[in-house]
All heavy atoms as an XYZ file, in Angstrom:
774
protein
N      -6.670      4.336    -16.403
C      -6.971      3.399    -15.341
C      -7.684      4.159    -14.218
O      -7.186      5.158    -13.726
C      -5.653      2.783    -14.860
C      -5.799      1.776    -13.781
S      -4.254      1.010    -13.187
C      -3.402      0.557    -14.658
N      -8.846      3.695    -13.827
C      -9.599      4.328    -12.741
C      -9.306      3.619    -11.419
O      -9.300      2.395    -11.361
C     -11.082      4.282    -13.030
C     -11.468      5.229    -14.150
C     -12.959      5.331    -14.358
N     -13.763      5.748    -13.225
C     -13.918      7.009    -12.819
N     -13.276      7.973    -13.438
N     -14.702      7.291    -11.809
N      -9.087      4.436    -10.410
C      -8.823      3.924     -9.074
C     -10.007      4.235     -8.160
O     -10.765      5.174     -8.408
C      -7.550      4.547     -8.503
C      -6.299      4.098     -9.193
C      -5.783      4.810    -10.267
C      -5.644      2.954     -8.790
C      -4.635      4.394    -10.909
C      -4.498      2.524     -9.425
C      -3.991      3.245    -10.491
N     -10.113      3.491     -7.097
C     -11.191      3.694     -6.128
C     -11.046      5.029     -5.413
O     -12.028      5.720     -5.164
C     -11.196      2.539     -5.099
O     -11.320      1.307     -5.812
C     -12.331      2.677     -4.110
N      -9.813      5.419     -5.091
C      -9.561      6.645     -4.343
C      -8.812      7.647     -5.220
O      -8.037      7.271     -6.090
C      -8.742      6.337     -3.080
C      -9.455      5.370     -2.167
C      -9.106      4.023     -2.128
C     -10.508      5.795     -1.357
C      -9.770      3.130     -1.309
C     -11.177      4.907     -0.535
C     -10.803      3.575     -0.512
O     -11.472      2.695      0.298
N      -9.040      8.934     -4.955
C      -8.402      9.992     -5.734
C      -7.504     10.843     -4.838
O      -7.550     10.742     -3.608
C      -9.462     10.894     -6.399
O     -10.294     11.460     -5.372
C     -10.313     10.112     -7.379
N      -6.719     11.679     -5.482
C      -5.781     12.547     -4.780
C      -6.499     13.371     -3.716
O      -7.559     13.941     -3.956
C      -5.088     13.473     -5.779
O      -4.173     14.301     -5.125
N      -5.901     13.399     -2.532
C      -6.440     14.170     -1.422
C      -7.322     13.380     -0.473
O      -7.596     13.833      0.635
N      -7.770     12.203     -0.888
C      -8.609     11.397      0.001
C      -7.763     10.767      1.101
O      -6.568     10.530      0.927
C      -9.350     10.312     -0.779
C     -10.498     10.861     -1.608
C     -11.327      9.751     -2.203
O     -10.873      9.058     -3.098
N     -12.548      9.580     -1.708
N      -8.428     10.490      2.239
C      -7.764      9.917      3.411
C      -8.520      8.688      3.896
O      -9.090      8.697      4.985
C      -7.658     10.966      4.512
C      -6.768     12.145      4.134
C      -6.766     13.224      5.213
N      -6.439     12.708      6.522
C      -5.211     12.592      7.017
N      -4.174     12.944      6.284
N      -5.022     12.122      8.231
N      -8.530      7.613      3.108
C      -9.273      6.421      3.525
C      -8.643      5.689      4.707
O      -9.319      4.935      5.396
C      -9.266      5.548      2.280
C      -8.043      5.964      1.539
C      -7.896      7.431      1.814
N      -7.368      5.936      4.940
C      -6.656      5.303      6.050
C      -6.137      6.410      6.960
O      -5.398      7.295      6.505
C      -5.492      4.455      5.513
C      -4.752      3.596      6.526
C      -5.684      2.546      7.132
C      -3.568      2.907      5.873
N      -6.533      6.376      8.217
C      -6.150      7.423      9.161
C      -4.638      7.612      9.170
O      -3.879      6.646      9.233
C      -6.645      7.067     10.558
N      -4.208      8.863      9.077
C      -2.788      9.187      9.134
C      -2.110      9.289      7.782
O      -0.930      9.627      7.706
N      -2.853      9.032      6.690
C      -2.257      9.034      5.348
C      -3.161      9.741      4.340
O      -4.386      9.588      4.379
C      -2.007      7.605      4.864
C      -1.023      6.877      5.726
C      -1.455      6.084      6.784
C       0.347      6.997      5.516
C      -0.555      5.420      7.594
C       1.255      6.342      6.324
C       0.793      5.559      7.366
O       1.684      4.908      8.177
N      -2.538     10.485      3.427
C      -3.257     11.159      2.348
C      -2.801     10.575      1.023
O      -1.596     10.489      0.763
C      -2.973     12.678      2.356
O      -3.351     13.206      3.627
C      -3.744     13.388      1.250
N      -3.741     10.177      0.200
C      -3.416      9.636     -1.121
C      -3.067     10.786     -2.062
O      -3.767     11.807     -2.094
C      -4.593      8.810     -1.679
C      -4.673      7.499     -0.892
C      -4.455      8.574     -3.179
C      -5.768      6.575     -1.298
N      -1.986     10.611     -2.799
C      -1.569     11.605     -3.784
C      -1.905     11.162     -5.204
O      -2.300     11.970     -6.030
C      -0.065     11.902     -3.659
C       0.296     12.596     -2.374
C      -0.459     13.910     -2.296
C      -0.158     14.688     -1.043
N      -0.945     15.917     -0.980
N      -1.734      9.861     -5.492
C      -2.087      9.359     -6.829
C      -2.095      7.837     -6.815
O      -1.456      7.205     -5.984
C      -1.111      9.858     -7.891
C       0.310      9.382     -7.712
C       1.228      9.937     -8.813
N       2.612      9.791     -8.479
C       3.339      8.694     -8.684
N       2.786      7.644     -9.237
N       4.601      8.657     -8.356
N      -2.829      7.261     -7.755
C      -2.828      5.822     -7.938
C      -1.585      5.402     -8.698
O      -1.116      6.124     -9.577
N      -1.048      4.244     -8.364
C       0.143      3.727     -9.027
C      -0.211      2.546     -9.921
O       0.156      2.508    -11.091
C       1.217      3.298     -8.009
C       1.709      4.502     -7.218
C       2.379      2.607     -8.710
C       2.661      4.143     -6.081
N      -0.928      1.573     -9.365
C      -1.190      0.358    -10.128
C      -2.372     -0.410     -9.548
O      -2.739     -0.214     -8.392
C       0.056     -0.538    -10.127
O      -0.137     -1.665    -10.942
N      -2.941     -1.279    -10.373
C      -3.987     -2.209     -9.945
C      -3.526     -3.608    -10.275
O      -2.829     -3.818    -11.264
C      -5.287     -1.931    -10.690
C      -5.884     -0.595    -10.405
C      -7.134     -0.441    -11.191
N      -8.113     -1.343    -10.603
C      -9.391     -1.080    -10.489
N      -9.865      0.033    -10.946
N     -10.206     -1.944     -9.943
N      -3.922     -4.559     -9.457
C      -3.537     -5.936     -9.708
C      -4.580     -6.899     -9.194
O      -5.699     -6.510     -8.862
N      -4.191     -8.161     -9.099
C      -5.111     -9.209     -8.701
C      -5.565     -9.143     -7.257
O      -6.591     -9.718     -6.896
N      -4.835     -8.436     -6.409
C      -5.186     -8.362     -4.993
C      -5.820     -7.027     -4.611
O      -6.506     -6.941     -3.611
C      -3.960     -8.595     -4.111
C      -3.427     -9.995     -4.196
C      -2.340    -10.290     -4.993
C      -4.025    -11.026     -3.490
C      -1.849    -11.572     -5.078
C      -3.541    -12.324     -3.564
C      -2.451    -12.600     -4.373
N      -5.536     -5.972     -5.369
C      -6.080     -4.663     -5.019
C      -5.396     -3.556     -5.775
O      -4.969     -3.732     -6.916
N      -5.284     -2.405     -5.107
C      -4.729     -1.203     -5.725
C      -3.585     -0.651     -4.880
O      -3.612     -0.743     -3.660
C      -5.804     -0.123     -5.843
C      -6.979     -0.553     -6.689
C      -8.103      0.457     -6.705
O      -8.209      1.284     -5.765
O      -8.884      0.413     -7.655
N      -2.613     -0.032     -5.555
C      -1.470      0.571     -4.871
C      -1.464      2.068     -5.173
O      -1.645      2.476     -6.325
C      -0.137     -0.062     -5.307
C       1.034      0.589     -4.578
C      -0.152     -1.564     -5.053
N      -1.252      2.846     -4.117
C      -1.253      4.302     -4.218
C       0.059      4.871     -3.680
O       0.675      4.296     -2.792
C      -2.389      4.896     -3.377
C      -3.760      4.479     -3.824
C      -4.352      3.318     -3.331
C      -4.468      5.243     -4.737
C      -5.617      2.930     -3.736
C      -5.736      4.861     -5.154
C      -6.304      3.709     -4.649
O      -7.549      3.329     -5.062
N       0.425      6.039     -4.209
C       1.494      6.834     -3.612
C       0.805      7.750     -2.614
O      -0.213      8.378     -2.927
C       2.220      7.659     -4.675
C       3.154      8.689     -4.106
C       4.314      8.301     -3.461
C       2.865     10.030     -4.195
C       5.178      9.245     -2.924
C       3.721     10.984     -3.676
C       4.878     10.590     -3.035
N       1.328      7.798     -1.391
C       0.715      8.632     -0.373
C       1.734      9.269      0.549
O       2.931      8.961      0.484
N       1.236     10.157      1.388
C       2.060     10.831      2.392
C       1.465     10.598      3.773
O       0.243     10.686      3.946
C       2.113     12.337      2.136
C       2.927     12.831      0.963
C       2.785     14.346      0.833
C       4.383     12.447      1.111
N       2.340     10.307      4.728
C       1.878     10.216      6.110
C       1.658     11.634      6.627
O       2.134     12.609      6.030
C       2.915      9.490      6.980
O       4.028     10.329      7.199
N       0.944     11.756      7.727
C       0.739     13.079      8.316
C       2.067     13.733      8.695
O       2.163     14.950      8.746
C      -0.158     12.979      9.551
C      -1.611     12.704      9.174
O      -1.958     12.791      7.975
O      -2.403     12.385     10.086
N       3.098     12.921      8.922
C       4.429     13.436      9.240
C       5.257     13.774      8.012
O       6.388     14.241      8.134
N       4.722     13.536      6.804
C       5.422     13.888      5.567
C       6.214     12.758      4.937
O       6.918     12.975      3.948
N       6.122     11.543      5.471
C       6.862     10.409      4.902
C       6.149      9.887      3.662
O       4.943      9.644      3.679
C       6.972      9.287      5.940
C       7.812      8.118      5.488
C       7.917      7.098      6.616
C       8.928      6.061      6.301
N      10.262      6.393      6.731
N       6.902      9.715      2.562
C       6.358      9.140      1.337
C       6.215      7.633      1.512
O       7.166      6.967      1.948
C       7.265      9.430      0.147
C       7.338     10.893     -0.215
C       8.222     11.152     -1.419
O       9.032     10.280     -1.794
O       8.100     12.249     -1.986
N       5.042      7.096      1.187
C       4.784      5.669      1.348
C       3.994      5.147      0.152
O       3.377      5.912     -0.586
C       3.991      5.365      2.646
C       4.798      5.696      3.882
C       2.656      6.071      2.647
N       4.030      3.840     -0.006
C       3.123      3.155     -0.918
C       2.043      2.536     -0.051
O       2.330      1.920      0.979
C       3.862      2.088     -1.713
N       0.794      2.723     -0.444
C      -0.347      2.190      0.293
C      -1.049      1.180     -0.596
O      -1.523      1.527     -1.677
C      -1.325      3.310      0.655
C      -0.777      4.429      1.531
C      -1.725      5.613      1.549
C      -0.559      3.910      2.941
N      -1.119     -0.057     -0.150
C      -1.780     -1.098     -0.928
C      -3.091     -1.455     -0.249
O      -3.099     -1.924      0.884
C      -0.891     -2.331     -1.040
C      -1.489     -3.421     -1.911
C      -0.502     -4.561     -2.096
C      -1.018     -5.591     -3.079
N      -0.025     -6.652     -3.311
N      -4.194     -1.223     -0.950
C      -5.521     -1.571     -0.442
C      -5.901     -2.922     -1.018
O      -5.933     -3.104     -2.234
C      -6.536     -0.510     -0.843
S      -8.174     -0.833     -0.158
N      -6.180     -3.870     -0.135
C      -6.502     -5.228     -0.566
C      -8.012     -5.384     -0.707
O      -8.752     -5.215      0.252
C      -5.971     -6.230      0.453
C      -4.483     -6.126      0.774
C      -4.127     -7.091      1.880
C      -3.668     -6.388     -0.467
N      -8.448     -5.705     -1.929
C      -9.874     -5.896     -2.197
C     -10.224     -7.355     -2.433
O     -11.338     -7.773     -2.216
C     -10.308     -5.108     -3.436
C     -10.265     -3.624     -3.258
C      -9.583     -2.837     -4.163
C     -10.901     -3.007     -2.203
C      -9.553     -1.457     -4.030
C     -10.877     -1.634     -2.054
C     -10.198     -0.857     -2.972
N      -9.273     -8.123     -2.939
C      -9.549     -9.515     -3.315
C      -8.470    -10.432     -2.757
O      -7.328    -10.029     -2.594
C      -9.572     -9.638     -4.846
C     -10.687     -8.845     -5.489
C     -10.580     -8.838     -6.999
N      -9.452     -8.100     -7.537
C      -9.397     -6.774     -7.648
N     -10.410     -6.040     -7.253
N      -8.336     -6.190     -8.159
N      -8.858    -11.656     -2.472
C      -7.924    -12.704     -2.028
C      -7.133    -12.277     -0.791
O      -5.956    -12.581     -0.652
C      -6.956    -13.087     -3.151
C      -7.609    -13.348     -4.463
N      -8.428    -14.419     -4.690
C      -7.565    -12.645     -5.621
C      -8.863    -14.385     -5.940
N      -8.376    -13.317     -6.527
N      -7.810    -11.575      0.130
C      -7.112    -11.057      1.307
C      -6.418    -12.134      2.115
O      -5.314    -11.920      2.599
C      -8.077    -10.293      2.223
C      -8.409     -8.929      1.724
C      -9.844     -8.848      1.274
O     -10.414     -9.825      0.787
N     -10.441     -7.683      1.415
N      -7.049    -13.291      2.262
C      -6.450    -14.337      3.092
C      -5.089    -14.766      2.554
O      -4.130    -14.933      3.312
C      -7.389    -15.531      3.223
C      -7.845    -16.103      1.884
O      -7.890    -15.353      0.890
O      -8.150    -17.306      1.839
N      -4.976    -14.900      1.252
C      -3.700    -15.312      0.640
C      -2.648    -14.217      0.808
O      -1.528    -14.466      1.242
C      -3.892    -15.638     -0.852
C      -4.836    -16.830     -1.019
C      -2.559    -15.905     -1.532
C      -5.318    -17.038     -2.436
N      -3.025    -12.983      0.472
C      -2.081    -11.866      0.553
C      -1.653    -11.601      1.996
O      -0.470    -11.406      2.271
C      -2.704    -10.614     -0.062
C      -1.806     -9.402     -0.062
C      -0.703     -9.427     -1.101
O      -0.478    -10.471     -1.734
O      -0.036     -8.399     -1.275
N      -2.595    -11.623      2.917
C      -2.261    -11.332      4.315
C      -1.349    -12.389      4.919
O      -0.473    -12.069      5.726
C      -3.535    -11.197      5.152
C      -4.385     -9.973      4.845
C      -5.689    -10.012      5.625
C      -3.619     -8.697      5.122
N      -1.539    -13.632      4.533
C      -0.651    -14.700      5.023
C       0.795    -14.412      4.614
O       1.718    -14.493      5.422
C      -1.110    -16.042      4.468
C      -0.406    -17.222      5.068
C      -1.000    -18.537      4.616
N      -2.211    -18.341      3.829
C      -2.599    -19.095      2.812
N      -1.906    -20.128      2.455
N      -3.703    -18.860      2.145
N       0.996    -14.041      3.358
C       2.344    -13.727      2.881
C       2.912    -12.483      3.531
O       4.082    -12.442      3.904
N       2.084    -11.460      3.685
C       2.540    -10.208      4.300
C       2.972    -10.449      5.739
O       4.027     -9.977      6.169
C       1.431     -9.140      4.236
C       1.759     -7.957      5.129
C       1.214     -8.696      2.800
N       2.189    -11.181      6.493
C       2.530    -11.436      7.902
C       3.862    -12.169      8.041
O       4.613    -11.945      8.987
C       1.412    -12.204      8.583
C       0.207    -11.340      8.848
C      -0.848    -12.034      9.688
N      -1.982    -11.161      9.866
C      -3.161    -11.315      9.265
N      -3.364    -12.344      8.462
N      -4.136    -10.468      9.474
N       4.161    -13.029      7.096
C       5.431    -13.748      7.135
C       6.601    -12.842      6.783
O       7.739    -13.132      7.143
C       5.392    -14.940      6.187
C       4.443    -16.020      6.643
C       4.307    -17.151      5.647
O       4.798    -17.085      4.537
N       3.622    -18.206      6.050
N       6.333    -11.734      6.098
C       7.411    -10.850      5.634
C       7.564     -9.575      6.455
O       8.530     -8.841      6.253
C       7.157    -10.461      4.175
S       7.209    -11.854      3.043
N       6.664     -9.294      7.371
C       6.695     -8.019      8.095
C       8.013     -7.751      8.804
O       8.434     -6.610      8.900
C       5.549     -7.943      9.104
C       4.224     -7.439      8.548
C       3.131     -7.562      9.598
C       4.332     -6.013      8.059
N       8.666     -8.758      9.303
C       9.905     -8.538     10.057
C      11.172     -8.815      9.261
O      12.269     -8.782      9.828
C       9.884     -9.369     11.341
C       8.830     -8.867     12.298
O       8.732     -7.674     12.541
N       8.023     -9.771     12.815
N      11.045     -9.080      7.958
C      12.241     -9.279      7.131
C      12.893     -7.934      6.845
O      12.212     -6.955      6.547
C      11.876     -9.955      5.810
C      11.371    -11.387      5.883
C      11.009    -11.869      4.486
C      12.407    -12.298      6.505
N      14.211     -7.879      6.934
C      14.942     -6.652      6.635
C      16.157     -6.998      5.784
O      16.956     -7.857      6.148
C      15.383     -5.975      7.932
C      14.224     -5.427      8.733
C      14.693     -4.760      9.991
C      13.606     -4.224     10.855
N      12.327     -4.804     10.831
N      16.260     -6.335      4.644
C      17.384     -6.528      3.734
C      17.417     -5.328      2.798
O      16.369     -4.808      2.424
C      17.206     -7.828      2.938
C      18.415     -8.212      2.153
N      18.691     -7.676      0.927
C      19.424     -9.063      2.435
C      19.817     -8.177      0.464
N      20.275     -9.025      1.377
N      18.609     -4.860      2.416
C      18.693     -3.686      1.543
C      17.981     -3.852      0.197
O      17.621     -2.863     -0.428
C      20.191     -3.493      1.321
C      20.878     -4.308      2.342
C      19.921     -5.354      2.816
N      17.773     -5.069     -0.248
C      17.152     -5.297     -1.549
C      15.671     -5.671     -1.459
O      15.077     -6.083     -2.449
C      17.922     -6.375     -2.317
C      19.342     -5.995     -2.569
N      19.703     -4.983     -3.421
C      20.493     -6.469     -2.040
C      21.018     -4.854     -3.437
N      21.521     -5.752     -2.594
N      15.086     -5.528     -0.265
C      13.664     -5.789     -0.075
C      12.944     -4.488      0.252
O      13.471     -3.641      0.969
C      13.430     -6.774      1.079
C      13.910     -8.198      0.892
C      13.680     -8.994      2.173
C      13.191     -8.853     -0.277
N      11.738     -4.322     -0.271
C      10.902     -3.185      0.098
C      10.514     -3.355      1.564
O      10.106     -4.435      1.985
C       9.638     -3.134     -0.790
C       8.661     -2.105     -0.283
C      10.011     -2.852     -2.235
N      10.643     -2.286      2.336
C      10.307     -2.339      3.758
C       8.796     -2.287      3.930
O       8.125     -1.423      3.358
C      10.943     -1.178      4.515
C      12.432     -1.239      4.518
N      13.150     -1.880      5.496
C      13.336     -0.758      3.640
C      14.438     -1.790      5.220
N      14.577     -1.122      4.095
N       8.260     -3.210      4.704
C       6.848     -3.234      5.046
C       6.707     -2.588      6.417
O       7.260     -3.076      7.392
C       6.322     -4.671      5.066
C       6.572     -5.496      3.801
C       6.009     -6.900      3.969
C       5.983     -4.814      2.585
N       5.996     -1.459      6.481
C       5.901     -0.708      7.727
C       4.755     -1.161      8.623
O       4.902     -1.239      9.838
C       5.734      0.786      7.448
C       6.881      1.410      6.692
C       6.645      2.245      5.617
C       8.205      1.163      7.050
C       7.685      2.836      4.925
C       9.259      1.752      6.353
C       8.985      2.589      5.296
O      10.007      3.173      4.601
N       3.597     -1.417      8.027
C       2.439     -1.689      8.876
C       1.343     -2.364      8.064
O       1.301     -2.259      6.840
C       1.904     -0.377      9.446
C       1.073     -0.560     10.706
O       0.928     -1.699     11.188
O       0.576      0.458     11.227
N       0.463     -3.025      8.755
C      -0.725     -3.656      8.186
C      -1.898     -3.155      9.006
O      -1.933     -3.334     10.226
C      -0.599     -5.180      8.277
C      -1.700     -6.019      7.674
C      -1.857     -5.729      6.192
C      -1.398     -7.493      7.878
N      -2.857     -2.463      8.347
C      -3.953     -1.831      9.083
C      -5.286     -2.039      8.383
O      -5.317     -2.411      7.219
C      -3.676     -0.332      9.211
C      -2.372     -0.108      9.959
C      -1.980      1.308     10.166
N      -3.011      2.187     10.608
C      -2.916      3.496     10.557
N      -1.830      4.062     10.085
N      -3.890      4.259     10.977
N      -6.355     -1.740      9.098
C      -7.716     -1.783      8.535
C      -8.294     -0.370      8.544
O      -8.064      0.388      9.476
C      -8.622     -2.676      9.373
C      -8.516     -4.140      9.051
C      -9.706     -4.878      9.667
C      -9.615     -6.357      9.464
N      -9.678     -6.787      8.096
N      -9.053     -0.046      7.477
C      -9.739      1.242      7.469
C     -11.118      1.095      8.112
O     -11.496      0.012      8.568
C      -9.811      1.822      6.053
C     -10.651      0.996      5.087
O     -11.457      0.160      5.532
O     -10.499      1.198      3.865
N     -11.877      2.182      8.137
C     -13.197      2.165      8.779
C     -14.187      1.257      8.053
O     -15.173      0.820      8.639
C     -13.744      3.580      8.878
C     -12.977      4.446      9.850
C     -13.511      5.864      9.927
O     -14.440      6.203      9.164
O     -12.999      6.624     10.750
N     -13.950      0.978      6.774
C     -14.838      0.113      5.995
C     -14.437     -1.352      6.089
O     -15.074     -2.208      5.492
C     -14.848      0.557      4.535
C     -15.435      1.932      4.332
C     -15.433      2.352      2.885
O     -15.303      1.487      1.994
O     -15.556      3.558      2.639
N     -13.347     -1.639      6.797
C     -12.904     -3.010      6.965
C     -11.918     -3.508      5.928
O     -11.555     -4.679      5.927
N     -11.464     -2.622      5.021
C     -10.454     -3.011      4.034
C      -9.080     -3.091      4.698
O      -8.739     -2.266      5.541
C     -10.373     -2.001      2.891
C     -11.604     -1.953      2.052
N     -12.352     -0.809      1.911
C     -12.224     -2.906      1.314
C     -13.369     -1.053      1.115
N     -13.325     -2.319      0.751
N      -8.309     -4.077      4.288
C      -6.933     -4.206      4.780
C      -6.014     -3.355      3.914
O      -6.145     -3.332      2.689
C      -6.485     -5.673      4.715
C      -7.220     -6.532      5.722
O      -7.058     -6.260      6.924
O      -7.949     -7.441      5.303
N      -5.084     -2.667      4.565
C      -4.100     -1.814      3.886
C      -2.696     -2.221      4.329
O      -2.452     -2.426      5.510
C      -4.306     -0.348      4.261
C      -5.528      0.273      3.677
C      -6.808      0.158      4.142
C      -5.580      1.125      2.541
N      -7.652      0.879      3.363
C      -6.929      1.496      2.368
C      -4.624      1.612      1.651
C      -7.346      2.333      1.335
C      -5.042      2.452      0.629
C      -6.379      2.791      0.476
N      -1.798     -2.285      3.378
C      -0.389     -2.513      3.653
C       0.341     -1.193      3.428
O       0.233     -0.596      2.350
C       0.168     -3.600      2.722
C       1.646     -3.912      2.840
C       2.005     -4.375      4.250
C       2.038     -4.975      1.826
N       1.030     -0.712      4.458
C       1.813      0.519      4.364
C       3.255      0.097      4.173
O       3.806     -0.645      4.988
C       1.675      1.378      5.643
C       2.470      2.664      5.511
C       0.205      1.658      5.946
N       3.870      0.541      3.062
C       5.227      0.097      2.756
C       6.065      1.215      2.157
O       5.558      2.284      1.819
C       5.187     -1.110      1.825
C       4.459     -0.903      0.541
S       4.251     -2.479     -0.326
C       2.729     -2.159     -1.185
N       7.331      0.936      2.060
C       8.291      1.868      1.490
C       7.907      2.183      0.041
O       7.556      1.305     -0.737
C       9.674      1.221      1.530
C      10.764      1.983      0.859
C      12.079      1.218      0.844
O      12.089     -0.010      1.069
O      13.111      1.869      0.594
N       7.984      3.471     -0.309
C       7.791      3.869     -1.702
C       9.168      3.942     -2.350
O      10.054      4.641     -1.867
C       7.086      5.222     -1.797
C       6.952      5.708     -3.208
C       6.031      5.114     -4.060
C       7.757      6.720     -3.694
C       5.909      5.539     -5.376
C       7.641      7.154     -5.000
C       6.711      6.559     -5.844
N       9.341      3.207     -3.434
C      10.624      3.175     -4.138
C      10.461      3.878     -5.480
O       9.649      3.465     -6.304
C      11.098      1.710     -4.360
C      12.412      1.687     -5.118
C      11.221      0.990     -3.031
N      11.211      4.937     -5.678
C      11.170      5.672     -6.953
C      11.924      4.905     -8.032
O      12.851      4.173     -7.743
C      11.805      7.045     -6.791
C      11.007      7.955     -5.911
C      11.505      9.396     -6.018
N      10.724     10.238     -5.148
C       9.529     10.734     -5.436
N       8.987     10.444     -6.594
N       8.887     11.479     -4.586
N      11.512      5.104     -9.254
C      12.208      4.477    -10.377
C      11.228      3.938    -11.392
O      10.022      4.143    -11.299
N      11.782      3.244    -12.341
C      10.970      2.657    -13.407
C      10.235      1.433    -12.907
O      10.690      0.744    -12.006
C      11.861      2.265    -14.591
C      12.503      3.442    -15.285
C      13.329      3.016    -16.473
O      12.917      2.077    -17.175
O      14.382      3.612    -16.679
N       9.109      1.157    -13.523
C       8.339     -0.028    -13.171
C       9.098     -1.288    -13.574
O       9.858     -1.274    -14.526
C       6.947     -0.005    -13.848
O       6.253     -1.177    -13.455
C       7.052      0.036    -15.350
N       8.879     -2.344    -12.846
C       9.463     -3.640    -13.196
C       8.495     -4.449    -14.027
O       8.808     -5.557    -14.465
C       9.823     -4.412    -11.920
C      10.868     -3.743    -11.029
C      11.076     -4.581     -9.767
C      12.163     -3.566    -11.771
N       7.306     -3.885    -14.256
C       6.290     -4.563    -15.035
C       6.755     -4.685    -16.480
O       7.192     -3.727    -17.091
C       4.973     -3.769    -14.970
C       3.840     -4.415    -15.707
C       3.226     -5.555    -15.184
C       3.378     -3.909    -16.898
C       2.171     -6.149    -15.844
C       2.329     -4.508    -17.561
C       1.734     -5.626    -17.037
O       0.700     -6.226    -17.695
N       6.689     -5.895    -17.005
C       7.145     -6.087    -18.388
C       5.994     -6.320    -19.319
O       4.990     -6.808    -19.029
C       8.079     -7.287    -18.445
């Protein structure tokens, strides 16, 4: 699977991509590190941004132990929307 960004790239200020995780209908998800060393999942939205962003905005303030934490919603210099969220280790839920 080819991803738009590769290990070591910094398309979003404050974060370094380490590897691609998955691609889907809305964009790509990467494992990354913040400049402070925090492990995060970075989701770059390429398609259907209006639909995805509407859902994300409704979930930004939800907090529950069984929900992935959404940290931030940002734009890069090229105008792509990025969702910065908790990285959860483990097996994929993809069936």
